N, C-alpha and C positions, 0 to 999 in steps of 0.2 A: 119402172124398177129396179131393183135386183134380185131374179130369181136365184131358188137354190137349183143346182142339179143335182144330177141322181145321184151323186154320192157324197151328198149332204153341204157340198160347197157353197159357198150363193158365185153364182157365174157375173162377169161385168155385163150390164147392160150394152146393149147392141150398139152401134154410133148410127146415128139415123142414117137412112139409106140416099146416099147420095154426095156424105162428106165422110173424108178421111179422117182416121186416128190423127190425133193429134202429134204433132210432126212433121207430116204425110201433107202432100198437095193431093188435091184434087185430080182424078185422069185429065188430062185436055185444058187445063187449067191456066195452062202457060207456065208450070215450072212447079220446085217442090221449096218449101223454108228450108235454108240454110242452117245448123246449128251453129250455136254462137260460139265464135274463138275469143278466149282471154289472152290479154296481151300482159306476159309476167317479165319483158325488157326493167321497167323499172326497178322491179322486186331484184329482180339477178343483179343489178347494177347495187343496189341500197346494202346487198347480202353479199358482196366481192368487199365493198367499203367498208364494212364489218369486222371481214376477216384479216382483208389489209390492216388496220388501224388493230386491231387481237395482236397480230404479228408484230409489230414495231411495240405496240407497250411492252411485248414481252420481250424485245430485243436490248429495248431501252434499260427495263427495270435489269434484267442479265447483265448488260455492264454496267446499270449502278452499282448492283451489286458487288461484283467483282471492281470496280474502282473505289467502292470504298474498303472493301478489304485489303485492295495492295495499297493505299494512302495510308490505310491505319495500322499494315505492316512497319516495324520501327525502321527508320532511313542508316541505307547502309548492310540492308538485309538482301537476301537472292533477290525478294519479291518487293524490295524497294531499293534501288542500288542507287547510289548519289551519282550526279549527272553531272558531267565536268566537259565543258563546250573548248576542245579546241584547235589549231588549224593542226594540219598534221600528222593524224591518228597512226599512222603507221612509224612515226618516228620510234627509235629503239628504246629509247628510254621513257612512252606509255605504255607500251604490252610489260614490261617489267615493272613499270611502278604497278599498275593492275595487279599482276599476281601476287606481291609483297604487300596488299591490300587486302587481298581476300585470305594470303595468308594468314595476316591479322586481324579476319573476321571482316572486313569490312568490304564490302560491295561495290563494284564501281561502273558505271558506262561512259565508257568514251565516246564524247559524241563530234566526228568530225565535222570541219565546217572549210567553204574554200575559198573565203577571204574573211573582212577581220570588219563588215561592217553591221553582222547578223547577232554575232555572244551578247555582246551584253545588254540590248532589247532582251535576247531569250534570259537570258540570268533575271532582270527586271523583271519579268515576267510570270519568273517561275517555272519556266520549262525547261533549264538549268538549275542547277544548285549551287556550281561555280563554275569560274574557266578558267583557262591559261594560258594565254594567248598575247598579254598585251603589256608593255613597262606603261609607266608611273604616268607619263607625260602624255598619252593614248587616254587614257584613264580620265585624267583631271581634264582635256578634253571634253571628254564624252558628257563627264558629270553639268560641267558648267553650261556645254549648248541645249543641254535634257533638263537638266534643270533633277537633277535624279543624284544618288546619294549611295552607289557601291562603292565598292572596300575594299580593300587588299587586307590578308590577313598573313602573307609570306611571301619571303622573297623567293629566287631562285637564280636568276643569272643576269650581267650585261653582258652585251657584247661591243667589245673596245670600239670608238671610234679613231681611226689611226694617220700619226701625220709622217708619209712617206715621200722620200728625194731619192735623184740617182744623179746628185750632184755631193751630198755630206753625209755622213755617215752617222751622226750625235748632233743634239740641239745646240747644244754649245757652239759647235762649227755653221752656223746659221749667223751671215755676217748683216752685221746691222744695216736699214735698208731694205732689206732683200724682201721679194716679195713671196709671199704664199698665197696658195690659189685656196678656198673653200666651196665646199656647197650650195647653191644659192637656193634651195627649198628652206622652206620655213621650219621643220622640227631640226635637218641636218645643218643649216646654220647656224644657228643657235649653238649647237652643243659645238661645231668645230671651233666657235669661237672660246669656249669653255673650255676646250682642249687647248687653243694658244695661251689663254691665259694660265693654268694649271703648267706649261712647260715655261713659262716666263717670259712667251714674246709678244704678248700684247698686253695694256694696260686699261682697266674700264671706267666710263667714265662715275659708272653708281655700281651697285653690286650685280652681277652675272644672275641673271633667271631663261629658263627655258625660252622665252621670248626677246631676247637681245638680239640684235642687230647688229649690225656694220656702225651705223652712225652712234650705238654706245661707245665705239672706240673710241679713246683719247690717244689721237695719233702722233702728239707732239710727248708722249711718254712711252709710248709702243717700242720697241725693238724691229718689227717689221712692221711690212706695209699689207693688208689684205686685199681681195681682187677678189668677189664672189664671180662662180659660172655654172653652167649646169653642171650637175652630178656626176653626168656621163662624160663632163668637158675635162675634170679635174684629173683624173687618171693619163690621158693624152700632153694634160697640158707641163707634164715634169721634163719633158723633151724639149722645151723652149726654153731656151739659155736664158730669159728673163725672169724664169721663176725658179726660185730654189727650192719648196714645198709643197706639198698639199695636203690639205687633209681628205681622203678617200675613205670612199662608203664603200664596206665592205662588200655589195654585190660588183665593185667595177675596181676592188682590186688587182685581180687575174688578167684587166685589160690595159694594165702596166707590166705585165709580165715581173709581177712581184707574189708576196704570198704575206699573208696575215702578220707574221713573224718578221718578215722586213721592217715594222716602221721599227723609225730612231725614236719617238712615242705614241702613247695612246693612253686614254684615260681606262679607268676602272673603278670599283663598282665602290673602294674609298673616297671617291674628290666628290665633294659638294657638286658638281660640274654635272658629273655622271646619274647623280641621285632620280632625275625623271626617267632614265631610261632603263633602271631594275625593273625587270620580267616579275610577274606578280599572280601568284592565287587570287582572284577577286569575289566576293561573294554578297549578297544582298546585307546592309547594312544590321538587319536582324540577327542574322547568324555569325557576325564578328569572332562572337567568341562560343558555338559550337563546338564542343568536344570533338568531336568525330571528322569535324572538314578540318581543326585543329590537328588532328592524328595524324591525316591524308597528308596534309603539308609537310607532317616532320618525315613521312614515309616517302616524297619524293626528293627532301633533302637526303636521305639516304648516299652513303660514300657508292653504292655500287648505281643507284639513279642516277644520280651528277655524271658517275662517269658515261655513264652511256649518251646523258647529254652531252656533255664536251665531245666526245668520240665523234657525235653528229654534226658539231658546230665546226668541227677542222679545227679542234684544239683553240679557239679563237675565244671561248667563253670563261667570262669572272665569273666565278658563283658571289651570289647576295644573299648567301643563307646565315647569314649573322644578324642578321637586321629584325625585330621583334614587328610581328603584327601592329602592334603601338607603335612602334616609330614609322613603319609603312608610313599606316594613318598621318598621322606629323608628317609627312613627306610630302603626301597625297598633298594635302588640306594647305600647307605653303604653298602649292603648284600654281592648287583654283585661286587662290589668292592672284596670282600672276597672271593666271590667266583673265579672270575678270579685271585687272588693272589695263593687261592690255589691250580688252576689247573695250572699253571708257574711251 
């Protein structure tokens, strides 16, 4: 049993002779008992996971707070600019437009796209507030094919399609029975026929639409014979003695050593056949009366911005700023009806 030592303290009982204190082996018994080692790997992994989770939660909360503060800011403010999708953000009209918009108290972000396929889906999904890159026919085809309802809220310009000739100097000089070449691609073919109709060279069996084909021409009542070629071949066809004139896409006018001003006839923004080709600002249907967006259209339609657009077009643009949003929406509705009929 325990005994007091000489200092009044209780001394531990001595171990029985021949045994070692706990935790030690007896000499000569073949070894010592190893201390127990605790494995903390699972604990450390759990701690690391918890720390990472807490960091992620902090980031998400911060982003959520930032997003809410941004979305709660007024549309058109510096914190929440109006995002407009375009092709060619460096074209001179856009920096000038942006400067004028901000001077009027509306901040805009011009979002540049490299092709024509992404802007409408981006607008429909809310990634954009507006876009300006397309004409009404393109918009109508998009809406009909995708069951969407994007709407125009303002016109910018029509880029005329011209009739050219190296044999005659005017439409009146074209002889009856002459051959006129037109591009055979779906969009420009219909438009070229419209150009010839408005020039008094062909008569149609029924009303012209953006989906009219050569089969719709009443050959017995028309002054000329129409032949459809690949767009890039029409310019070269002017050197053919059998071809009196040709409707040439703007992209290929230079191939015939011509300038847009050399056209003997061209459509413009006031003719019915040019309406599908009016380039427009487009919004979601819910935003067609948004005062900020409508104000931006007016800013773009200002004299100096349109002058910059005209310079960039090489003098070929015919302005289409005379139409109201409601009129443009009516044109779109008509084109969509024609598109649906053509698809039946």
